[in-house]
All heavy atoms as TSV, in Angstrom:
chain	resi	resn	atom	element	x	y	z
A	1	LEU	N	N	-9.088	-7.438	-3.224
A	1	LEU	CA	C	-8.963	-6.491	-2.118
A	1	LEU	C	C	-10.296	-5.798	-1.877
A	1	LEU	O	O	-10.688	-5.591	-0.746
A	1	LEU	CB	C	-7.862	-5.482	-2.408
A	1	LEU	CG	C	-7.497	-4.534	-1.283
A	1	LEU	CD1	C	-6.995	-5.285	-0.061
A	1	LEU	CD2	C	-6.442	-3.560	-1.731
A	2	GLN	N	N	-11.004	-5.464	-2.954
A	2	GLN	CA	C	-12.295	-4.786	-2.815
A	2	GLN	C	C	-13.340	-5.694	-2.180
A	2	GLN	O	O	-14.334	-5.217	-1.652
A	2	GLN	CB	C	-12.779	-4.287	-4.167
A	2	GLN	CG	C	-11.917	-3.183	-4.717
A	2	GLN	CD	C	-12.307	-2.778	-6.130
A	2	GLN	OE1	O	-13.015	-3.493	-6.824
A	2	GLN	NE2	N	-11.837	-1.626	-6.550
A	3	GLU	N	N	-13.124	-6.993	-2.226
A	3	GLU	CA	C	-14.051	-7.946	-1.617
A	3	GLU	C	C	-13.681	-8.246	-0.170
A	3	GLU	O	O	-14.225	-9.176	0.427
A	3	GLU	CB	C	-14.070	-9.238	-2.436
A	3	GLU	CG	C	-14.589	-9.041	-3.845
A	3	GLU	CD	C	-14.428	-10.286	-4.701
A	3	GLU	OE1	O	-13.916	-11.311	-4.214
A	3	GLU	OE2	O	-14.822	-10.216	-5.876
A	4	GLY	N	N	-12.742	-7.483	0.385
A	4	GLY	CA	C	-12.344	-7.690	1.766
A	4	GLY	C	C	-11.372	-8.843	1.956
A	4	GLY	O	O	-11.220	-9.336	3.064
A	5	ARG	N	N	-10.721	-9.242	0.894
A	5	ARG	CA	C	-9.772	-10.364	0.970
A	5	ARG	C	C	-8.347	-9.812	0.967
A	5	ARG	O	O	-7.609	-9.955	0.008
A	5	ARG	CB	C	-10.022	-11.315	-0.186
A	5	ARG	CG	C	-11.437	-11.899	-0.138
A	5	ARG	CD	C	-11.738	-12.816	-1.279
A	5	ARG	NE	N	-10.714	-13.874	-1.318
A	5	ARG	CZ	C	-10.474	-14.601	-2.393
A	5	ARG	NH1	N	-11.155	-14.407	-3.496
A	5	ARG	NH2	N	-9.544	-15.535	-2.358
A	6	ALA	N	N	-7.994	-9.190	2.077
A	6	ALA	CA	C	-6.712	-8.502	2.177
A	6	ALA	C	C	-5.530	-9.460	2.159
A	6	ALA	O	O	-4.500	-9.167	1.552
A	6	ALA	CB	C	-6.673	-7.640	3.436
A	7	GLU	N	N	-5.662	-10.587	2.814
A	7	GLU	CA	C	-4.543	-11.528	2.891
A	7	GLU	C	C	-4.139	-12.053	1.506
A	7	GLU	O	O	-2.955	-11.993	1.148
A	7	GLU	CB	C	-4.897	-12.676	3.836
A	7	GLU	CG	C	-3.716	-13.403	4.411
A	7	GLU	CD	C	-2.818	-12.561	5.298
A	7	GLU	OE1	O	-3.299	-11.911	6.238
A	7	GLU	OE2	O	-1.601	-12.566	5.027
A	8	PRO	N	N	-5.089	-12.520	0.676
A	8	PRO	CA	C	-4.701	-12.939	-0.677
A	8	PRO	C	C	-4.138	-11.781	-1.516
A	8	PRO	O	O	-3.198	-11.979	-2.294
A	8	PRO	CB	C	-5.992	-13.477	-1.289
A	8	PRO	CG	C	-6.847	-13.849	-0.141
A	8	PRO	CD	C	-6.474	-12.881	0.949
A	9	ALA	N	N	-4.690	-10.589	-1.350
A	9	ALA	CA	C	-4.176	-9.434	-2.091
A	9	ALA	C	C	-2.737	-9.130	-1.696
A	9	ALA	O	O	-1.909	-8.785	-2.543
A	9	ALA	CB	C	-5.062	-8.215	-1.851
A	10	LEU	N	N	-2.433	-9.272	-0.421
A	10	LEU	CA	C	-1.070	-9.053	0.055
A	10	LEU	C	C	-0.117	-10.056	-0.591
A	10	LEU	O	O	0.978	-9.693	-1.034
A	10	LEU	CB	C	-1.019	-9.155	1.578
A	10	LEU	CG	C	0.342	-8.974	2.235
A	10	LEU	CD1	C	0.945	-7.620	1.908
A	10	LEU	CD2	C	0.215	-9.165	3.743
A	11	HIS	N	N	-0.536	-11.300	-0.692
A	11	HIS	CA	C	0.313	-12.324	-1.316
A	11	HIS	C	C	0.533	-12.040	-2.803
A	11	HIS	O	O	1.637	-12.232	-3.311
A	11	HIS	CB	C	-0.281	-13.711	-1.103
A	11	HIS	CG	C	-0.253	-14.152	0.321
A	11	HIS	ND1	N	0.913	-14.333	1.029
A	11	HIS	CD2	C	-1.256	-14.424	1.185
A	11	HIS	CE1	C	0.626	-14.694	2.266
A	11	HIS	NE2	N	-0.682	-14.755	2.387
A	12	VAL	N	N	-0.510	-11.570	-3.480
A	12	VAL	CA	C	-0.367	-11.209	-4.901
A	12	VAL	C	C	0.652	-10.076	-5.049
A	12	VAL	O	O	1.542	-10.125	-5.900
A	12	VAL	CB	C	-1.727	-10.815	-5.515
A	12	VAL	CG1	C	-1.554	-10.159	-6.874
A	12	VAL	CG2	C	-2.638	-12.030	-5.609
A	13	ALA	N	N	0.516	-9.055	-4.216
A	13	ALA	CA	C	1.448	-7.923	-4.276
A	13	ALA	C	C	2.881	-8.372	-3.996
A	13	ALA	O	O	3.811	-7.974	-4.695
A	13	ALA	CB	C	1.024	-6.838	-3.293
A	14	ASP	N	N	3.047	-9.209	-2.984
A	14	ASP	CA	C	4.392	-9.675	-2.639
A	14	ASP	C	C	5.008	-10.506	-3.764
A	14	ASP	O	O	6.199	-10.385	-4.049
A	14	ASP	CB	C	4.367	-10.472	-1.335
A	14	ASP	CG	C	4.226	-9.584	-0.106
A	14	ASP	OD1	O	4.493	-8.359	-0.205
A	14	ASP	OD2	O	3.842	-10.103	0.958
A	15	ARG	N	N	4.190	-11.333	-4.425
A	15	ARG	CA	C	4.705	-12.109	-5.564
A	15	ARG	C	C	5.129	-11.178	-6.702
A	15	ARG	O	O	6.172	-11.373	-7.328
A	15	ARG	CB	C	3.652	-13.109	-6.048
A	15	ARG	CG	C	3.595	-14.370	-5.213
A	15	ARG	CD	C	2.828	-15.486	-5.902
A	15	ARG	NE	N	1.517	-15.098	-6.379
A	15	ARG	CZ	C	0.378	-15.235	-5.719
A	15	ARG	NH1	N	0.380	-15.744	-4.506
A	15	ARG	NH2	N	-0.768	-14.867	-6.251
A	16	GLN	N	N	4.320	-10.157	-6.960
A	16	GLN	CA	C	4.664	-9.201	-8.019
A	16	GLN	C	C	5.957	-8.466	-7.680
A	16	GLN	O	O	6.803	-8.259	-8.534
A	16	GLN	CB	C	3.523	-8.204	-8.230
A	16	GLN	CG	C	3.817	-7.132	-9.246
A	16	GLN	CD	C	3.979	-7.673	-10.654
A	16	GLN	OE1	O	3.217	-8.530	-11.077
A	16	GLN	NE2	N	4.971	-7.186	-11.379
A	17	LEU	N	N	6.096	-8.080	-6.424
A	17	LEU	CA	C	7.294	-7.344	-6.021
A	17	LEU	C	C	8.539	-8.219	-6.033
A	17	LEU	O	O	9.631	-7.723	-6.292
A	17	LEU	CB	C	7.085	-6.717	-4.641
A	17	LEU	CG	C	6.084	-5.560	-4.642
A	17	LEU	CD1	C	5.700	-5.190	-3.232
A	17	LEU	CD2	C	6.643	-4.382	-5.405
A	18	ALA	N	N	8.377	-9.511	-5.786
A	18	ALA	CA	C	9.518	-10.421	-5.876
A	18	ALA	C	C	10.038	-10.473	-7.308
A	18	ALA	O	O	11.241	-10.565	-7.537
A	18	ALA	CB	C	9.122	-11.814	-5.391
A	19	ALA	N	N	9.118	-10.391	-8.259
A	19	ALA	CA	C	9.498	-10.430	-9.670
A	19	ALA	C	C	9.925	-9.063	-10.187
A	19	ALA	O	O	10.768	-8.964	-11.080
A	19	ALA	CB	C	8.331	-10.954	-10.511
A	20	SER	N	N	9.326	-8.010	-9.645
A	20	SER	CA	C	9.572	-6.658	-10.152
A	20	SER	C	C	9.506	-5.657	-8.994
A	20	SER	O	O	8.456	-5.048	-8.749
A	20	SER	CB	C	8.527	-6.320	-11.220
A	20	SER	OG	O	8.721	-5.028	-11.703
A	21	PRO	N	N	10.607	-5.466	-8.269
A	21	PRO	CA	C	10.589	-4.613	-7.077
A	21	PRO	C	C	10.335	-3.131	-7.344
A	21	PRO	O	O	10.077	-2.379	-6.410
A	21	PRO	CB	C	11.968	-4.824	-6.447
A	21	PRO	CG	C	12.789	-5.535	-7.441
A	21	PRO	CD	C	11.882	-6.113	-8.472
A	22	GLU	N	N	10.341	-2.719	-8.594
A	22	GLU	CA	C	10.094	-1.319	-8.937
A	22	GLU	C	C	8.653	-1.087	-9.395
A	22	GLU	O	O	8.348	-0.043	-9.968
A	22	GLU	CB	C	11.069	-0.867	-10.037
A	22	GLU	CG	C	12.534	-1.008	-9.655
A	22	GLU	CD	C	12.929	-0.136	-8.480
A	22	GLU	OE1	O	12.583	1.065	-8.483
A	22	GLU	OE2	O	13.556	-0.648	-7.544
A	23	HIS	N	N	7.774	-2.027	-9.129
A	23	HIS	CA	C	6.382	-1.957	-9.574
A	23	HIS	C	C	5.569	-1.152	-8.557
A	23	HIS	O	O	5.149	-1.662	-7.513
A	23	HIS	CB	C	5.832	-3.372	-9.717
A	23	HIS	CG	C	4.563	-3.458	-10.492
A	23	HIS	ND1	N	3.354	-3.038	-9.996
A	23	HIS	CD2	C	4.337	-3.914	-11.746
A	23	HIS	CE1	C	2.422	-3.243	-10.907
A	23	HIS	NE2	N	2.993	-3.774	-11.978
A	24	ALA	N	N	5.360	0.118	-8.857
A	24	ALA	CA	C	4.712	1.033	-7.910
A	24	ALA	C	C	3.294	0.589	-7.549
A	24	ALA	O	O	2.891	0.684	-6.385
A	24	ALA	CB	C	4.693	2.443	-8.475
A	25	ASP	N	N	2.538	0.107	-8.518
A	25	ASP	CA	C	1.170	-0.320	-8.215
A	25	ASP	C	C	1.153	-1.503	-7.251
A	25	ASP	O	O	0.253	-1.605	-6.405
A	25	ASP	CB	C	0.411	-0.680	-9.493
A	25	ASP	CG	C	-0.021	0.541	-10.288
A	25	ASP	OD1	O	-0.147	1.635	-9.693
A	25	ASP	OD2	O	-0.230	0.395	-11.507
A	26	ALA	N	N	2.126	-2.374	-7.350
A	26	ALA	CA	C	2.209	-3.505	-6.414
A	26	ALA	C	C	2.526	-3.014	-5.002
A	26	ALA	O	O	1.966	-3.521	-4.021
A	26	ALA	CB	C	3.240	-4.513	-6.889
A	27	TRP	N	N	3.401	-2.021	-4.899
A	27	TRP	CA	C	3.676	-1.433	-3.580
A	27	TRP	C	C	2.411	-0.800	-3.001
A	27	TRP	O	O	2.128	-0.928	-1.805
A	27	TRP	CB	C	4.796	-0.390	-3.670
A	27	TRP	CG	C	6.156	-0.994	-3.704
A	27	TRP	CD1	C	7.003	-1.048	-4.772
A	27	TRP	CD2	C	6.832	-1.647	-2.631
A	27	TRP	NE1	N	8.164	-1.696	-4.426
A	27	TRP	CE2	C	8.090	-2.069	-3.107
A	27	TRP	CE3	C	6.496	-1.920	-1.303
A	27	TRP	CZ2	C	9.012	-2.746	-2.305
A	27	TRP	CZ3	C	7.411	-2.590	-0.510
A	27	TRP	CH2	C	8.647	-2.996	-1.010
A	28	HIS	N	N	1.672	-0.119	-3.861
A	28	HIS	CA	C	0.437	0.521	-3.420
A	28	HIS	C	C	-0.583	-0.528	-2.980
A	28	HIS	O	O	-1.192	-0.401	-1.909
A	28	HIS	CB	C	-0.122	1.402	-4.541
A	28	HIS	CG	C	-1.355	2.131	-4.145
A	28	HIS	ND1	N	-2.573	1.847	-4.693
A	28	HIS	CD2	C	-1.564	3.121	-3.233
A	28	HIS	CE1	C	-3.481	2.634	-4.145
A	28	HIS	NE2	N	-2.893	3.412	-3.262
A	29	LEU	N	N	-0.773	-1.565	-3.779
A	29	LEU	CA	C	-1.691	-2.652	-3.417
A	29	LEU	C	C	-1.277	-3.280	-2.092
A	29	LEU	O	O	-2.118	-3.544	-1.229
A	29	LEU	CB	C	-1.718	-3.714	-4.515
A	29	LEU	CG	C	-2.509	-4.988	-4.200
A	29	LEU	CD1	C	-3.986	-4.675	-4.011
A	29	LEU	CD2	C	-2.309	-6.031	-5.287
A	30	ARG	N	N	0.011	-3.483	-1.937
A	30	ARG	CA	C	0.516	-4.050	-0.681
A	30	ARG	C	C	0.143	-3.149	0.498
A	30	ARG	O	O	-0.315	-3.623	1.537
A	30	ARG	CB	C	2.035	-4.211	-0.767
A	30	ARG	CG	C	2.654	-4.895	0.419
A	30	ARG	CD	C	4.157	-5.116	0.191
A	30	ARG	NE	N	4.674	-6.067	1.143
A	30	ARG	CZ	C	5.012	-5.773	2.394
A	30	ARG	NH1	N	4.906	-4.520	2.827
A	30	ARG	NH2	N	5.472	-6.703	3.208
A	31	GLY	N	N	0.309	-1.849	0.309
A	31	GLY	CA	C	-0.054	-0.909	1.369
A	31	GLY	C	C	-1.531	-0.943	1.704
A	31	GLY	O	O	-1.916	-0.917	2.876
A	32	LEU	N	N	-2.374	-1.032	0.685
A	32	LEU	CA	C	-3.817	-1.090	0.935
A	32	LEU	C	C	-4.203	-2.372	1.663
A	32	LEU	O	O	-5.050	-2.352	2.572
A	32	LEU	CB	C	-4.581	-0.979	-0.390
A	32	LEU	CG	C	-4.453	0.338	-1.132
A	32	LEU	CD1	C	-5.239	0.284	-2.438
A	32	LEU	CD2	C	-4.905	1.503	-0.273
A	33	ALA	N	N	-3.602	-3.477	1.269
A	33	ALA	CA	C	-3.887	-4.750	1.941
A	33	ALA	C	C	-3.453	-4.682	3.405
A	33	ALA	O	O	-4.199	-5.090	4.304
A	33	ALA	CB	C	-3.198	-5.891	1.213
A	34	LEU	N	N	-2.264	-4.156	3.640
A	34	LEU	CA	C	-1.780	-4.025	5.017
A	34	LEU	C	C	-2.661	-3.087	5.831
A	34	LEU	O	O	-2.897	-3.324	7.021
A	34	LEU	CB	C	-0.326	-3.544	5.010
A	34	LEU	CG	C	0.687	-4.575	4.517
A	34	LEU	CD1	C	2.013	-3.898	4.183
A	34	LEU	CD2	C	0.884	-5.673	5.549
A	35	MET	N	N	-3.169	-2.035	5.200
A	35	MET	CA	C	-4.076	-1.122	5.889
A	35	MET	C	C	-5.332	-1.872	6.319
A	35	MET	O	O	-5.778	-1.744	7.456
A	35	MET	CB	C	-4.439	0.063	4.992
A	35	MET	CG	C	-5.354	1.066	5.663
A	35	MET	SD	S	-5.620	2.588	4.701
A	35	MET	CE	C	-6.403	1.973	3.225
A	36	GLN	N	N	-5.898	-2.687	5.425
A	36	GLN	CA	C	-7.088	-3.462	5.778
A	36	GLN	C	C	-6.801	-4.455	6.902
A	36	GLN	O	O	-7.684	-4.767	7.687
A	36	GLN	CB	C	-7.629	-4.203	4.560
A	36	GLN	CG	C	-8.428	-3.341	3.632
A	36	GLN	CD	C	-9.174	-4.152	2.589
A	36	GLN	OE1	O	-9.232	-5.373	2.631
A	36	GLN	NE2	N	-9.748	-3.455	1.629
A	37	LEU	N	N	-5.580	-4.942	6.951
A	37	LEU	CA	C	-5.201	-5.893	7.996
A	37	LEU	C	C	-4.827	-5.211	9.313
A	37	LEU	O	O	-4.526	-5.869	10.295
A	37	LEU	CB	C	-4.024	-6.756	7.513
A	37	LEU	CG	C	-4.355	-7.711	6.367
A	37	LEU	CD1	C	-3.068	-8.293	5.785
A	37	LEU	CD2	C	-5.284	-8.818	6.853
A	38	GLY	N	N	-4.835	-3.878	9.311
A	38	GLY	CA	C	-4.514	-3.132	10.521
A	38	GLY	C	C	-3.028	-3.002	10.799
A	38	GLY	O	O	-2.631	-2.579	11.882
A	39	ARG	N	N	-2.214	-3.320	9.830
A	39	ARG	CA	C	-0.760	-3.231	9.965
A	39	ARG	C	C	-0.304	-1.885	9.395
A	39	ARG	O	O	0.302	-1.793	8.342
A	39	ARG	CB	C	-0.117	-4.424	9.267
A	39	ARG	CG	C	-0.484	-5.734	9.947
A	39	ARG	CD	C	-0.193	-6.975	9.141
A	39	ARG	NE	N	1.174	-7.074	8.647
A	39	ARG	CZ	C	1.598	-8.069	7.877
A	39	ARG	NH1	N	0.778	-9.039	7.523
A	39	ARG	NH2	N	2.841	-8.087	7.453
A	40	LEU	N	N	-0.666	-0.841	10.130
A	40	LEU	CA	C	-0.556	0.518	9.608
A	40	LEU	C	C	0.868	1.010	9.356
A	40	LEU	O	O	1.113	1.626	8.313
A	40	LEU	CB	C	-1.322	1.476	10.515
A	40	LEU	CG	C	-2.822	1.159	10.649
A	40	LEU	CD1	C	-3.478	2.129	11.624
A	40	LEU	CD2	C	-3.504	1.174	9.309
A	41	PRO	N	N	1.834	0.777	10.241
A	41	PRO	CA	C	3.199	1.235	9.914
A	41	PRO	C	C	3.734	0.590	8.638
A	41	PRO	O	O	4.375	1.266	7.820
A	41	PRO	CB	C	4.019	0.834	11.145
A	41	PRO	CG	C	3.020	0.802	12.262
A	41	PRO	CD	C	1.752	0.272	11.617
A	42	GLU	N	N	3.452	-0.688	8.448
A	42	GLU	CA	C	3.886	-1.363	7.232
A	42	GLU	C	C	3.133	-0.817	6.008
A	42	GLU	O	O	3.710	-0.692	4.924
A	42	GLU	CB	C	3.654	-2.868	7.329
A	42	GLU	CG	C	4.528	-3.569	8.347
A	42	GLU	CD	C	4.101	-5.008	8.521
A	42	GLU	OE1	O	4.609	-5.865	7.771
A	42	GLU	OE2	O	3.237	-5.255	9.383
A	43	ALA	N	N	1.861	-0.520	6.192
A	43	ALA	CA	C	1.060	0.053	5.102
A	43	ALA	C	C	1.644	1.386	4.664
A	43	ALA	O	O	1.804	1.641	3.467
A	43	ALA	CB	C	-0.397	0.221	5.546
A	44	LEU	N	N	1.965	2.221	5.631
A	44	LEU	CA	C	2.544	3.530	5.320
A	44	LEU	C	C	3.868	3.376	4.577
A	44	LEU	O	O	4.113	4.051	3.578
A	44	LEU	CB	C	2.734	4.338	6.598
A	44	LEU	CG	C	3.265	5.749	6.432
A	44	LEU	CD1	C	2.319	6.607	5.604
A	44	LEU	CD2	C	3.510	6.375	7.799
A	45	SER	N	N	4.694	2.467	5.033
A	45	SER	CA	C	5.982	2.241	4.383
A	45	SER	C	C	5.810	1.774	2.940
A	45	SER	O	O	6.520	2.234	2.039
A	45	SER	CB	C	6.774	1.208	5.186
A	45	SER	OG	O	7.995	0.929	4.563
A	46	SER	N	N	4.859	0.885	2.691
A	46	SER	CA	C	4.631	0.386	1.333
A	46	SER	C	C	4.104	1.485	0.419
A	46	SER	O	O	4.551	1.624	-0.726
A	46	SER	CB	C	3.657	-0.794	1.359
A	46	SER	OG	O	4.265	-1.905	1.979
A	47	ILE	N	N	3.163	2.272	0.922
A	47	ILE	CA	C	2.628	3.365	0.113
A	47	ILE	C	C	3.706	4.415	-0.135
A	47	ILE	O	O	3.804	4.974	-1.226
A	47	ILE	CB	C	1.355	3.958	0.748
A	47	ILE	CG1	C	0.231	2.909	0.714
A	47	ILE	CG2	C	0.925	5.233	0.028
A	47	ILE	CD1	C	-1.016	3.297	1.487
A	48	ASP	N	N	4.547	4.657	0.859
A	48	ASP	CA	C	5.665	5.585	0.660
A	48	ASP	C	C	6.600	5.087	-0.443
A	48	ASP	O	O	7.114	5.893	-1.234
A	48	ASP	CB	C	6.441	5.786	1.959
A	48	ASP	CG	C	5.757	6.739	2.926
A	48	ASP	OD1	O	4.809	7.445	2.517
A	48	ASP	OD2	O	6.173	6.768	4.099
A	49	GLN	N	N	6.811	3.782	-0.506
A	49	GLN	CA	C	7.661	3.229	-1.568
A	49	GLN	C	C	7.010	3.451	-2.932
A	49	GLN	O	O	7.680	3.807	-3.898
A	49	GLN	CB	C	7.929	1.743	-1.331
A	49	GLN	CG	C	8.838	1.112	-2.358
A	49	GLN	CD	C	10.228	1.720	-2.403
A	49	GLN	OE1	O	10.743	2.222	-1.401
A	49	GLN	NE2	N	10.854	1.684	-3.560
A	50	ALA	N	N	5.692	3.254	-3.014
A	50	ALA	CA	C	4.982	3.525	-4.271
A	50	ALA	C	C	5.148	4.990	-4.669
A	50	ALA	O	O	5.395	5.296	-5.838
A	50	ALA	CB	C	3.500	3.180	-4.125
A	51	LEU	N	N	5.042	5.880	-3.698
A	51	LEU	CA	C	5.202	7.306	-3.982
A	51	LEU	C	C	6.632	7.657	-4.367
A	51	LEU	O	O	6.854	8.546	-5.192
A	51	LEU	CB	C	4.768	8.133	-2.775
A	51	LEU	CG	C	3.262	8.273	-2.622
A	51	LEU	CD1	C	2.902	8.768	-1.229
A	51	LEU	CD2	C	2.729	9.201	-3.687
A	52	HIS	N	N	7.582	6.974	-3.782
A	52	HIS	CA	C	8.988	7.202	-4.159
A	52	HIS	C	C	9.199	6.862	-5.639
A	52	HIS	O	O	9.906	7.570	-6.347
A	52	HIS	CB	C	9.900	6.351	-3.276
A	52	HIS	CG	C	11.329	6.374	-3.698
A	52	HIS	ND1	N	12.155	7.448	-3.465
A	52	HIS	CD2	C	12.085	5.460	-4.359
A	52	HIS	CE1	C	13.350	7.195	-3.969
A	52	HIS	NE2	N	13.335	5.989	-4.514
A	53	LEU	N	N	8.542	5.792	-6.086
A	53	LEU	CA	C	8.701	5.349	-7.466
A	53	LEU	C	C	7.913	6.200	-8.450
A	53	LEU	O	O	8.364	6.443	-9.568
A	53	LEU	CB	C	8.288	3.876	-7.593
A	53	LEU	CG	C	9.180	2.893	-6.833
A	53	LEU	CD1	C	8.527	1.523	-6.763
A	53	LEU	CD2	C	10.552	2.820	-7.489
A	54	THR	N	N	6.727	6.648	-8.047
A	54	THR	CA	C	5.869	7.462	-8.927
A	54	THR	C	C	5.176	8.535	-8.082
A	54	THR	O	O	4.024	8.369	-7.681
A	54	THR	CB	C	4.818	6.595	-9.660
A	54	THR	OG1	O	4.108	5.830	-8.693
A	54	THR	CG2	C	5.435	5.683	-10.675
A	55	PRO	N	N	5.859	9.623	-7.808
A	55	PRO	CA	C	5.340	10.630	-6.881
A	55	PRO	C	C	4.113	11.394	-7.355
A	55	PRO	O	O	3.433	12.022	-6.542
A	55	PRO	CB	C	6.521	11.587	-6.694
A	55	PRO	CG	C	7.411	11.359	-7.853
A	55	PRO	CD	C	7.190	9.945	-8.297
A	56	GLY	N	N	3.767	11.330	-8.605
A	56	GLY	CA	C	2.658	12.135	-9.100
A	56	GLY	C	C	1.299	11.463	-9.097
A	56	GLY	O	O	0.342	12.032	-9.610
A	57	VAL	N	N	1.174	10.297	-8.506
A	57	VAL	CA	C	-0.107	9.574	-8.530
A	57	VAL	C	C	-0.956	10.044	-7.348
A	57	VAL	O	O	-0.661	9.744	-6.191
A	57	VAL	CB	C	0.110	8.044	-8.495
A	57	VAL	CG1	C	-1.221	7.317	-8.529
A	57	VAL	CG2	C	0.988	7.606	-9.664
A	58	SER	N	N	-2.031	10.771	-7.650
A	58	SER	CA	C	-2.806	11.424	-6.594
A	58	SER	C	C	-3.465	10.438	-5.632
A	58	SER	O	O	-3.503	10.687	-4.426
A	58	SER	CB	C	-3.863	12.341	-7.198
A	58	SER	OG	O	-4.787	11.603	-7.964
A	59	PHE	N	N	-3.959	9.303	-6.133
A	59	PHE	CA	C	-4.643	8.400	-5.209
A	59	PHE	C	C	-3.663	7.685	-4.280
A	59	PHE	O	O	-4.057	7.229	-3.209
A	59	PHE	CB	C	-5.590	7.422	-5.921
A	59	PHE	CG	C	-4.943	6.482	-6.897
A	59	PHE	CD1	C	-4.491	5.244	-6.492
A	59	PHE	CD2	C	-4.830	6.827	-8.232
A	59	PHE	CE1	C	-3.913	4.372	-7.390
A	59	PHE	CE2	C	-4.266	5.956	-9.143
A	59	PHE	CZ	C	-3.794	4.724	-8.726
A	60	TYR	N	N	-2.382	7.624	-4.629
A	60	TYR	CA	C	-1.390	7.137	-3.671
A	60	TYR	C	C	-1.328	8.108	-2.485
A	60	TYR	O	O	-1.290	7.703	-1.330
A	60	TYR	CB	C	0.003	7.043	-4.298
A	60	TYR	CG	C	0.238	5.978	-5.331
A	60	TYR	CD1	C	-0.751	5.088	-5.747
A	60	TYR	CD2	C	1.487	5.853	-5.921
A	60	TYR	CE1	C	-0.499	4.130	-6.701
A	60	TYR	CE2	C	1.754	4.888	-6.874
A	60	TYR	CZ	C	0.759	4.029	-7.271
A	60	TYR	OH	O	1.033	3.079	-8.215
A	61	HIS	N	N	-1.327	9.408	-2.800
A	61	HIS	CA	C	-1.296	10.426	-1.748
A	61	HIS	C	C	-2.563	10.359	-0.887
A	61	HIS	O	O	-2.484	10.481	0.336
A	61	HIS	CB	C	-1.143	11.825	-2.354
A	61	HIS	CG	C	0.203	12.086	-2.935
A	61	HIS	ND1	N	1.282	12.479	-2.180
A	61	HIS	CD2	C	0.652	11.997	-4.218
A	61	HIS	CE1	C	2.340	12.639	-2.958
A	61	HIS	NE2	N	1.983	12.349	-4.204
A	62	GLN	N	N	-3.701	10.162	-1.525
A	62	GLN	CA	C	-4.963	10.067	-0.778
A	62	GLN	C	C	-4.946	8.880	0.185
A	62	GLN	O	O	-5.360	9.000	1.341
A	62	GLN	CB	C	-6.144	9.945	-1.742
A	62	GLN	CG	C	-6.394	11.204	-2.527
A	62	GLN	CD	C	-7.389	10.987	-3.670
A	62	GLN	OE1	O	-7.493	9.896	-4.229
A	62	GLN	NE2	N	-8.096	12.037	-4.014
A	63	ASN	N	N	-4.465	7.743	-0.287
A	63	ASN	CA	C	-4.426	6.568	0.575
A	63	ASN	C	C	-3.373	6.699	1.665
A	63	ASN	O	O	-3.574	6.211	2.785
A	63	ASN	CB	C	-4.229	5.306	-0.261
A	63	ASN	CG	C	-5.471	4.991	-1.058
A	63	ASN	OD1	O	-6.587	5.087	-0.569
A	63	ASN	ND2	N	-5.298	4.622	-2.313
A	64	ARG	N	N	-2.274	7.381	1.377
A	64	ARG	CA	C	-1.278	7.658	2.410
A	64	ARG	C	C	-1.902	8.508	3.513
A	64	ARG	O	O	-1.701	8.248	4.704
A	64	ARG	CB	C	-0.070	8.369	1.819
A	64	ARG	CG	C	1.034	8.610	2.827
A	64	ARG	CD	C	2.238	9.309	2.186
A	64	ARG	NE	N	3.380	9.309	3.076
A	64	ARG	CZ	C	3.556	10.182	4.059
A	64	ARG	NH1	N	2.678	11.143	4.282
A	64	ARG	NH2	N	4.627	10.096	4.830
A	65	ALA	N	N	-2.672	9.516	3.110
A	65	ALA	CA	C	-3.346	10.365	4.095
A	65	ALA	C	C	-4.320	9.554	4.941
A	65	ALA	O	O	-4.415	9.756	6.159
A	65	ALA	CB	C	-4.072	11.507	3.388
A	66	GLU	N	N	-5.027	8.623	4.316
A	66	GLU	CA	C	-5.966	7.780	5.072
A	66	GLU	C	C	-5.236	6.938	6.118
A	66	GLU	O	O	-5.705	6.803	7.257
A	66	GLU	CB	C	-6.743	6.882	4.117
A	66	GLU	CG	C	-7.822	6.085	4.805
A	66	GLU	CD	C	-8.667	5.263	3.848
A	66	GLU	OE1	O	-8.658	5.529	2.635
A	66	GLU	OE2	O	-9.335	4.337	4.335
A	67	VAL	N	N	-4.098	6.392	5.753
A	67	VAL	CA	C	-3.308	5.617	6.720
A	67	VAL	C	C	-2.862	6.514	7.879
A	67	VAL	O	O	-2.972	6.135	9.042
A	67	VAL	CB	C	-2.084	4.944	6.054
A	67	VAL	CG1	C	-1.174	4.317	7.093
A	67	VAL	CG2	C	-2.533	3.905	5.048
A	68	LEU	N	N	-2.408	7.718	7.547
A	68	LEU	CA	C	-1.977	8.644	8.600
A	68	LEU	C	C	-3.128	9.001	9.541
A	68	LEU	O	O	-2.939	9.073	10.758
A	68	LEU	CB	C	-1.376	9.910	7.992
A	68	LEU	CG	C	-0.013	9.723	7.328
A	68	LEU	CD1	C	0.370	10.974	6.546
A	68	LEU	CD2	C	1.042	9.361	8.349
A	69	VAL	N	N	-4.324	9.179	9.006
A	69	VAL	CA	C	-5.486	9.453	9.848
A	69	VAL	C	C	-5.747	8.272	10.784
A	69	VAL	O	O	-5.969	8.439	11.986
A	69	VAL	CB	C	-6.735	9.768	8.975
A	69	VAL	CG1	C	-8.013	9.738	9.806
A	69	VAL	CG2	C	-6.571	11.115	8.298
A	70	LEU	N	N	-5.701	7.067	10.239
A	70	LEU	CA	C	-5.927	5.875	11.050
A	70	LEU	C	C	-4.870	5.722	12.144
A	70	LEU	O	O	-5.145	5.187	13.210
A	70	LEU	CB	C	-5.951	4.620	10.174
A	70	LEU	CG	C	-7.148	4.491	9.238
A	70	LEU	CD1	C	-6.940	3.334	8.263
A	70	LEU	CD2	C	-8.433	4.315	10.033
A	71	MET	N	N	-3.672	6.230	11.867
A	71	MET	CA	C	-2.578	6.178	12.848
A	71	MET	C	C	-2.652	7.329	13.847
A	71	MET	O	O	-1.841	7.410	14.767
A	71	MET	CB	C	-1.226	6.208	12.131
A	71	MET	CG	C	-0.957	4.977	11.286
A	71	MET	SD	S	0.586	5.119	10.327
A	71	MET	CE	C	1.798	4.822	11.610
A	72	GLY	N	N	-3.610	8.241	13.659
A	72	GLY	CA	C	-3.720	9.393	14.531
A	72	GLY	C	C	-2.685	10.459	14.249
A	72	GLY	O	O	-2.348	11.265	15.113
A	73	ARG	N	N	-2.186	10.462	13.019
A	73	ARG	CA	C	-1.130	11.399	12.634
A	73	ARG	C	C	-1.591	12.373	11.569
A	73	ARG	O	O	-0.801	12.843	10.754
A	73	ARG	CB	C	0.092	10.623	12.117
A	73	ARG	CG	C	0.770	9.793	13.186
A	73	ARG	CD	C	1.901	8.953	12.662
A	73	ARG	NE	N	2.835	9.696	11.837
A	73	ARG	CZ	C	3.761	9.141	11.090
A	73	ARG	NH1	N	3.878	7.835	11.025
A	73	ARG	NH2	N	4.586	9.873	10.357
A	74	ALA	N	N	-2.874	12.701	11.567
A	74	ALA	CA	C	-3.419	13.588	10.539
A	74	ALA	C	C	-2.869	14.990	10.698
A	74	ALA	O	O	-2.602	15.452	11.773
A	74	ALA	CB	C	-4.936	13.632	10.631
């Protein structure tokens, strides 16, 4: 994902979630990949799921805020 390869990162996250749907980091990764792909509503939903599973992770909140800014909902 850090190399700008959002599509492969999305597939990795989706495979992880198929095996373990409660994996908060996979939801977060999925959200970041979707954000890079410009699929902002889906990105927000994925990051929200990560936050639902582990609400105390600060960088999940930071990335959620970034998606909201990109959506014009700051």
